Residue, then its C-alpha position, 0 to 999 in steps of 0.5 A: m488493490h483490485p482492478r479498475r475500468g479505465s486505468r491508464r498507467p501502472f505505479s511505475a514504468l514496468p515491462n509490458h508483461h508486468r503492466t496492470r490490467p483494468c477490470r470492470g466494476t467500481v464502488e463509486g460513492v462507497t464510503d467504508y468497506w472491508n477487504h484484504n488490504a483494509a484488514y491491516h488499516p488498524w495496524l497502520l493506524d497504530i503506527a501513525g497514532r504513535i508517530r502523529g507526524n507527516v505521512l506519505d501514502v504511496g498508491c492511495g487508491e480511492g483514499l480510504l486509508a488517507q481518510r482514516l489516517a487524518p485524525v492521527s496525523t499532522s499532515i498527509t500527502a496521498i499520491d497515485p498515478d491513476p487520475d481516477a483514483v486521485r479524483r476519488t480520493r480528493g472527493r473523499v478527503s475534501s473536508l480535510p485541509h491537512v490532506t493533500v492529494q497528488h497525481s503522481a507515480f512514486d518514481d516521478f514524485d517530487a517531494r520538493g525537499r520535504r521529508y516524512d515521518l511515516i511512509t505507507f505502501v498498501a498493496s502498491l509496492h509490488h507495482m514498482q521496482l522494489r529496490s528503487a522504491l525502497l531506496k527512494a522511500r528511505e531517502l524521503l524519511t526524516p531521521t526518525g521516520e518509519i516505513a510501513v508496508v502491507g504487501l503482496s508477494a509471489n508464490h515461487s517455491i513449494g513452501d510458498w504454495l503450501i503456506s498460502a493453501a494452509g491459510l485459505p480456510a482462515v481467509r474464507i472465514g474472514s472474508r465472509r465474516h467481514r463481508e469482503r468487498r473485493d472490487i473497489g475499482v482500483v488498479v491491480a498487478p500480480p506480484r513478482e518477487s517472492l517473500s524470500d526475495i523481498r527479505i533479501t532486498a529489504k535487509e540490504i536497503l533497510p537494515g533491521a527491518r522485520i517482515r512477517r507473513g499475515l493473513y489474506y496473502r499479505y506480508l507486513l514490513h516495518w522499518p526501523d521500529s519493528r513492533f508488530 
């Protein structure tokens, strides 16, 4: 996720030094693009296509994932705390009656008793308090529901930095090949937890979850069905 002019609030209440920062420049009107987050949309579409149920997309940004999930999902609820993101998503999915867009942070989101077959987080989980967000996501699932995360982690150790450096050539090649669009006009925040921290918390809250590093400085988390 990338910064956006006029962003008004982060995904959840965080200390001031963790708050998101806006940037200048948007891609209003662009219907399709590739970036380091969209690179993992096919993985999410495979999961959603197998489930074919009710999806909650947390931190929907400008709505590309919600639009792509629509053909393989019974319903989609897309939420975002930024009013401009909500406006843009509504415009993108206006012809899709089974997609609902709500202006809400995840910690404030009221599902009104509804439960979901799949909950997705794409570059949004690190905007929130990790433990409370995973707990709430687990509570919002149906008995057979799944959580899929395309996340960002912080480099805390020498090993983290070395792994990031080793992936740089592949990142540059992929970005050039796919003509990466870096700024899509959505909110960003730096990740706080390392991948080791995330593994520890996920193991406690989502037993059996598997996490793996991906390209483009992302990690993938899938629970409980860990077929990557």
